[in-house]
N, C-alpha and C positions, 0 to 999 in steps of 0.2 A: 422824270415826267410824271404827272399826276393823271390818273385815269378817272373819269367821272362815270359813276353809275347811279341812277336814281336822281332825285331832286335835292339840291342843297338849299339851305335857307338863303334869303337875299343877303348880300354883303353887309356885315355888321350886325346881323340878327341871328339869334339862336333858334334852331328849329324846335328845340324842346323847352322853350321858355327859360327857366332859370336853372336847368339841369341838362348837361350834355354827357353822352356816353361815348367813350373812345374805345375801340377794340383793336388790340394788337394781335394780328393773326400769326400763325406759326411760321410763315415765310417772311415775316417782318413787315408785311403790308399793314397800313394803318387805315381803319375804317372810322370815319367821323362825319357827321352831318350828311349822310348819304353819298359820301365821296370815298373812293378807294385811293389812298396815297401810295404810289409805287415809284421808286426811283433807285438809282445806284447807291444812294446814301444809306447809312445804317438806319435801323428802326428808331434808334434813340434820336437821331437828327430829324427824321420825319415827325416823330412825336413832338419834338421841340417846336417845329414849324406850326403844327396844329395848335399846340398850347399858346403859341405867340399870337396866332390869329384869333383865338378865343379871348385872350387877354385884351387885345385891341378892341374887340367887340364889347367886352365888359366896360372898358374905359369909355368908349364912345357913347354907350347907353347909360353910363353912370349907374350900373346895376351889378350886384354880385352874381357869380355864376358858379354852380357846383359842377365839378368835372369828376366823373367816375371812369377810370381806365382799367379795362380788363386785359390781363396778360395771358399768353398762351399756357403758362404753367399753372393757371388757376388763381393767381393772386389778383386782387382788386385794390386799386389805390383810389382814394377819394381826396380831392383837393378843392378848395374854394378860391376863386379869383375875386378879390374885393373890387369895389368900384374904382379904386385908385390903381389897380393892376397888381396888387400884392398877391402872391400865390402862397397859400397856407394849407396845412393838413386839415381835413374836415371829417366829420362823422356823417354818413349819409342818413337821410330821414328814414324812419321805419315805414314800411308799406301800411297803407290805411286798411284796417281790417274791420269789416262791418259785421254786426251780429247776424247769424243765419236767420232767415225768415221762418216762422213757424208754418208747418204744413198741416 
């Protein structure tokens, strides 16, 4: 069973534009798009379901999507789903750093 907390993006749309963050909590719960995914299945199976839904959205929109997955042990995976649904490793973009304003 999936428990909903907060607002999710409309079906087929990404809440974060072209980048989604997935968080795997210590108890195996998956947090993605404002939804907590809990079920008797393993975390790996739930993570597969979330990635499948994001893949379907990328294909439907014909737009690539960067997925960052944070794991409880501190690892972070970055993958890109291409517009044709291919999942490939990716390097995340660096944060934008602006020069400090003079005071």
